[in-house]
C-alpha positions, 0 to 999 in steps of 0.5 A: 532495544525499543520496540512498540508491543501490543499485549492485547487488541483495541484503541491504538492505546493499547501499543506501548513503547518498551524495551526488548531483547535485541535480535541476532539473526541464524541460517538465512535470516537478516538483521535490519536497523529500522531508520523508518517504518511504514504505517498501514491501514492493516496495522490498525485492523490488526492492532484492533483484533477486527482483521481476519488475519490476527497476530499472536500476542504479544507482538510488534505491529508493521510489516514495512520498513527501510534501513541499513542491513546490521548483521546477516546469517550465515546462509545469507548470499543476497545481502551484505552488512551496511546495504540500504534495503526496504522490507516487504514484511520481517519475522519480528515487526517493523515498529522497532529499532531494528527487525529480523527478516528472512532474506526474501523479505529484504529488497535493494533501496535505491540510493536516489530513494529516502529510507522514509520513501523506502518505508512506504512501498511494501504494502503500497506498491505491492498491493497496486502493482498485484491488484493492477497485474495480478488480479485485473490483468490490466493492458497498457492502453486500458483506461485506469480509474483510481477511486481514492488515490491520494493515500499510500496505495492510491499513489503507489497506482497512480505512478504505476499505471502512468509509467506502464502507458494506462489512461489514468483517472485518479480521484481525491476528496481533498483539494490538497490530494488533487493537487498531489494527483495533478502534479503526478500528470494524472490525466484526469483528476476529479473530486470523488465528493463532486456531484457529477465527477461520474458524469465527467467520466463517461464524457471523458471516456465518450460513454464506453467507460472505464476498463479497470477500477481499482477501490479504496472504499468499496462500501461507498463507491462500489455501486458508482463504479459499476456505472461507468464501467466499460463492457468486460470491465474488472474492479478490484477492491482493495478497500473497504469499511463496511457493506454495500448494495448493489444491482447484479445486473450492472454486472451482467450487462458489462460481462464484468467482474468484481474481485477482491485483494489481499497482499497477503494471498499472493504467491512467492512467484508473485511477490518476487515478480511484484518487487522485480518490478518495484526494484527497477520502478524506483531505480529508474524514478518513475516510482517515487513513493510520497511521504505525508507525515512523520511520527516518532516510533513512540507516537505510533498510537497517534499514527494509526488515529491518522491512517484512517483519518478522511483526506489520505495524503501519501504514506505515513512513516514512524522515526525510531 
């Protein structure tokens, strides 16, 4: 079968489209035919060798995917062949025609969700749910600022927060992205390249500030986030691409908290809770992944360039 393989860390061009041996499931393993694979910024960081959790060479990239169960191991009780599923990880990587998974990395994909949408679930929706509920411990009725909300994680966070009863403020750097946020029925949509958007947040919250910030680019926005944070507010850093300088008094005066978050740190019980909630939201259509671009699997290098571009819009997926 065909798969993307990485034999050395480096630029996107180190990814090669190659023939590899077919997989066979054992024990509690599930073999999934990949119909679509999700592309995440973390995939690009791993491929470059700059991520703290670097895979062992050689490897097939990809965490997210969706497809059909082809074959199951003898100890699998949760899935059956021909079942539609999405993946929240695999043992072999999802940039391939098939992926070998533990049955606990596989989740049912409701019929109202396409395979492309299924490939947009694992990392983005898992990250958004964990940031909002397991890290920030947000409570329905609070006000949430999703700073940089037009990419895969941002849209996931918007939908989860709206479905759970939060007042949602979301920002986007392009008109197309802001139109998408308006289509999601966000309460207040703002342009974070505008000089007065922070004043608009203060006015909207009647100078109280926001209770929770989900931050996608902390090196640019963290100090700004603190300036509009309510007393006892919480900032969860989801994305960052450099260093930042802040004034600790902005944290102290608010009894505020800044916390980091990586989905890989989630425990098994946390992951079980995350995907139980996601499957329920997909089934009742409150969660609706947005696809921005599709690339053929062989063009994974172009997809990695695109996923790090400015002006994120929905999820990027690869099609074998």
